[in-house]
Each structure stands twice: as structure tokens, then as C-alpha cells.
N, C-alpha and C positions, 0 to 999 in steps of 0.2 A: 895331573900326575899319572893317571894310567894308561897314557900314550893315544888317548881317543880309542883304546879298544873296550867292548862292553866287558862287564863282568865276566860275564858265561865263558868268555874265550880266555881270558886269565886262569879261569878254574879247568878248561878242558886242559890247558899246557901244564899245569900244575899235576892234574889229574895222570896226566902221562908219564910224568917221571915218578910216580907214585902205584905202581902197579903191582908190584910184589906183595904177599899176602902179611909177613912180617913187617914190612915198612908202613903199611896201611894200618896194620894193630897198631904199631909204635905211635905213628901220627894219631891215630886216634884219641892215643892215651897222653900223649906229650903236647900236643897242640893248648886243649883245656885244661892243661896243669901250667904253661906258661901264660894262658890269659889270666888265670886266676892268679896267679902268682904278681901280675902286674897290677892288678886291684887291690891286690893284699899289702904290696909296696905304698901303696897310697895310705891305706888303713895305718899300716907301721909306723907312717910319720906321727900318729897322734896316740898311738896305743904301744907302749914301753913293752918290751920284751918279744914282739910280735914279727922281728925280723926275721928269725930262723925259719920260717915258715914259708912266706914269699922268695926266699935265697933256697931253700930248697926245692919247691915246687919247679919255680926257674931252672937250677942247674940240673935236675932229673929229668923235666921234660926236652931240655937241649941236647940230653946225654942219649934218650929215646929217639930223638930224631936222628940223629946221627948214627947210632947201631941201625935201625930203618935205613938210611942209606947206602949202609955198609951191605946188607942184604939186599938192597935195589941194584947194586954196581953203578950208581950214578949219584953226581953229586945234589947235593941240592940247589933248586932253581937259583934261589937270593945269591948262587955264588956269581952268576953269571947277570942278573938283573934284580937287585936290591928292593925292586918293587915287591918282589914274591914275596917279600916278610909280612905283607899286606894280605896276601891272598890266601895263606893258610887257613887260617881261621874262618873267612868265606868258604872254604874248599870243606871243612871238618863238618859247618852246618849243613851245607849240599850230600855230604855223604851219610851224615844222619839222618837226612832227608831223603835219603834213596836217589839223589840226583848225580852223585859221583862214583 
């Protein structure tokens, strides 16, 4: 699935298109919002009325992503390779850990 490239290479390429401070800030907030929304979508299947939270987090998280890329002046990496949809969260962990 990752074309034989190590995850470090994927993260490095992802980081190259996330250099602008506003983009990095938007992704620092938006990526965990999207990740949490996915978990809450699963919970919303069994908890009535919970659906509004995952929908809100998901939409706001993606809006932040696109605002960040507007400042960056580059399209999201997943426009050219869908596998980058699975790199963002790993980049976020690397960024929080001081490695990206």
C-alpha cells in the first residue's frame, strides 16, 4: 500500500508541503479533529444524538486543512496520491514529538 517507501519518506514528503506556519497550525488542529470524528462516528452508531459532534469535528477539521493549504499556496498531497490521506496523522504525531 505504501509503494515500498518507508514511512519516514512519506512523512518527509508530506512535511515539504506543510511549511507555512498558518498551514502547520491549521493541520495541528484539524488532523486530530478529523481523527477523533472517525472514532465518534463509530460511537454515534450506538449513542442516539451523538452524530452532530463527529459531523462538526469532521467538517471543521477539513475546512482547517484547506485554509492551511490556501496559505501554503500548494494543494493537499492527497490530490496527487490518495495514500497521503493515511500519512497526515503520522505526520501530526511526528510534529508533536518534535520530529517533523
